C-alpha positions in Angstrom: 151.9 105.6 142.8 149.0 105.5 145.2 146.3 102.8 145.6 142.9 103.4 147.4 140.4 100.7 147.8 136.9 102.0 147.0 134.8 98.9 147.4 135.5 95.3 148.5 133.4 92.1 148.3 134.1 88.4 148.5 134.9 88.0 144.8 135.2 91.6 143.7 137.3 94.7 144.4 137.2 98.2 143.2 140.2 100.5 143.6 141.7 103.7 142.5 145.2 103.6 141.1 147.0 107.0 140.8 150.2 108.2 139.4 150.6 105.7 136.5 150.4 105.9 132.7 147.6 104.5 130.6 150.0 101.8 129.2 150.9 100.7 132.8 147.2 100.4 133.7 146.4 98.4 130.5 149.4 96.1 131.1 148.3 95.4 134.7 144.8 94.6 133.5 146.1 92.3 130.8 148.3 90.4 133.3 145.4 89.9 135.8 143.3 88.4 133.0 145.7 86.2 131.1 149.1 85.8 132.8 148.3 84.8 136.4 148.6 81.0 136.7 145.3 79.3 137.7 144.2 75.7 138.2 141.5 73.9 136.3 140.8 70.5 134.6 142.8 69.8 131.5 142.4 66.1 130.8 139.5 63.6 131.4 139.5 59.9 131.1 135.8 58.8 130.9 134.9 55.4 132.3 131.1 55.7 131.9 128.9 58.4 130.3 125.2 57.5 129.8 124.1 61.1 129.9 122.5 63.0 127.1 125.7 65.0 126.6 128.7 63.6 124.8 132.2 63.4 126.4 133.4 66.6 124.7 130.6 68.8 126.0 131.0 67.6 129.5 134.8 68.0 129.3 134.3 71.6 128.1 132.0 72.3 131.1 134.4 70.8 133.6 137.3 72.8 132.2 135.4 76.0 133.1 135.1 75.0 136.8 137.6 77.2 138.7 139.6 75.4 141.4 141.3 76.5 144.6 144.9 75.6 145.1 148.0 76.3 147.2 149.8 79.1 145.3 153.2 77.9 146.6 152.7 74.2 146.0 152.4 73.9 142.2 154.4 74.7 139.1 153.3 75.2 135.5 153.6 72.0 133.6 156.1 73.5 131.2 158.5 74.6 134.0 158.1 71.7 136.4 161.1 69.6 137.4 159.4 66.5 135.9 159.7 68.2 132.5 156.1 67.9 131.6 155.7 64.2 132.4 153.2 64.9 135.2 153.8 64.8 139.0 152.3 65.9 142.2 154.0 69.3 141.8 152.2 70.1 138.5 149.1 67.9 138.4 146.2 66.8 140.7 143.8 63.9 140.1 140.1 64.3 140.6 137.4 61.7 140.3 133.6 61.7 139.9 131.2 58.8 140.1 127.5 59.3 140.2 124.3 57.5 139.3 121.0 59.1 138.3 118.5 60.4 138.7 119.8 63.8 139.7 122.0 66.7 138.7 125.8 66.4 138.6 127.3 69.5 140.2 130.9 70.7 140.4 130.8 69.8 144.1 130.5 66.1 143.2 134.2 66.2 142.1 136.5 64.5 144.6 140.0 65.7 144.7 143.1 63.8 145.8 144.6 67.0 147.1 142.8 68.8 150.0 143.8 72.3 148.7 142.4 71.7 145.2 138.6 72.0 145.3 135.9 73.7 143.2 135.5 77.3 144.0 131.8 77.0 143.6 129.9 73.7 144.6 126.7 74.3 142.6 127.9 74.7 139.0 125.6 72.3 137.0 127.5 69.9 134.8 124.8 67.5 133.4 121.5 65.9 134.6 121.4 62.2 134.9 118.1 60.3 134.5 117.1 56.9 135.9 119.9 54.3 135.6 122.3 56.7 133.9 125.9 56.8 135.1 128.8 59.2 134.9 132.2 58.2 135.9 135.6 59.6 135.1 139.1 60.5 136.3 140.3 64.0 135.6 143.7 65.8 135.7 143.8 69.4 136.8 146.9 71.5 136.2 148.0 75.1 136.2 147.7 77.2 133.0 147.5 80.8 131.7 144.6 82.6 130.2 146.6 83.5 127.2 146.7 79.7 126.4 143.0 79.1 127.0 140.2 81.3 128.4 139.4 78.5 131.0 142.6 79.6 132.9 141.5 83.3 132.9 142.3 84.8 136.3 139.5 87.4 136.4 137.3 89.8 134.6 139.0 93.2 134.8 138.0 96.6 133.6 139.3 100.1 134.2 138.5 103.7 133.3 140.1 107.1 133.8 139.1 108.9 137.0 136.4 111.5 136.4 136.8 114.9 138.0 134.1 117.5 138.1 135.2 121.1 138.2 133.1 124.3 138.6 134.1 127.2 136.3 134.5 130.5 138.2 132.6 132.6 135.7 129.4 130.8 135.0 129.6 128.1 137.8 128.8 125.4 135.3 130.2 121.9 136.1 132.8 120.7 133.7 133.7 117.0 133.6 137.4 116.1 133.0 139.3 112.9 132.9 142.6 112.5 134.8 145.1 110.8 132.5 147.2 109.4 135.4 144.5 108.0 137.6 142.3 105.0 136.9 139.4 103.2 138.6 139.8 99.4 138.4 137.0 96.8 138.8 138.3 93.3 139.4 136.1 90.2 139.7 138.0 87.0 140.4 136.8 84.0 138.4 139.5 81.6 139.6 141.0 80.2 142.8 142.3 83.7 143.8 140.7 86.2 146.1 140.5 89.6 144.2 143.3 91.0 146.4 145.5 88.0 145.6 144.8 88.4 141.9 145.9 92.1 141.9 149.0 91.4 144.1 150.1 88.4 142.0 149.7 90.4 138.8 151.7 93.3 140.2 154.5 90.9 141.1 154.5 89.5 137.6 154.7 93.0 136.2 157.6 93.9 138.5 159.5 90.8 137.4 158.9 91.7 133.8 160.3 95.2 134.3 163.3 93.8 136.1 164.0 91.4 133.3 163.6 94.1 130.7 166.1 96.3 132.7 168.7 93.5 132.8 168.4 92.9 129.1 168.6 96.6 128.3 171.9 96.9 130.2 173.4 94.1 128.0 172.9 96.4 125.0 175.3 99.0 126.4 
């Protein structure tokens, strides 16, 4: 297996993966999108909401705000030692209090953990007019994209590598696809850099293969 980085940006990476099967490439893509744990808001306790949008719509918008987080500091709620009751290892409180007029942005969220912050500060949530107030306490936690799209790690696509060959007789170009080489385009839409997203997904895939191997030996 060989990996070659073709293009790299702040939130995107393009790379060539060689020496793998189509099923391997597809599984890597799937894991990057829906099995890498990411952090976002899950619960909201509204204190005041005088805006034109009801609580449910604002909650939906807030749930789509990606958050940064220390990858080693938090556990999934289902596997945390608190057994899902909620603690500092699996939940982070965030508050917002703002009075109009003005637009409420994702950057107005105040987190009680320094490492948990909106990835983008200027995501619009709702506009407040004169004398309107928005105040709430939110709970952010880890989740997986296969549970809800708001926890999706990234937007990932791939395609077989194209190879152009020149026929010896008529010198016409012939385009062929290589079945063991794939070009990946990865855009992070979470608190991961694109490199972290790829490496984390690769680690999850490796753990899956190891677990499968162990279970297979039990059948012998």
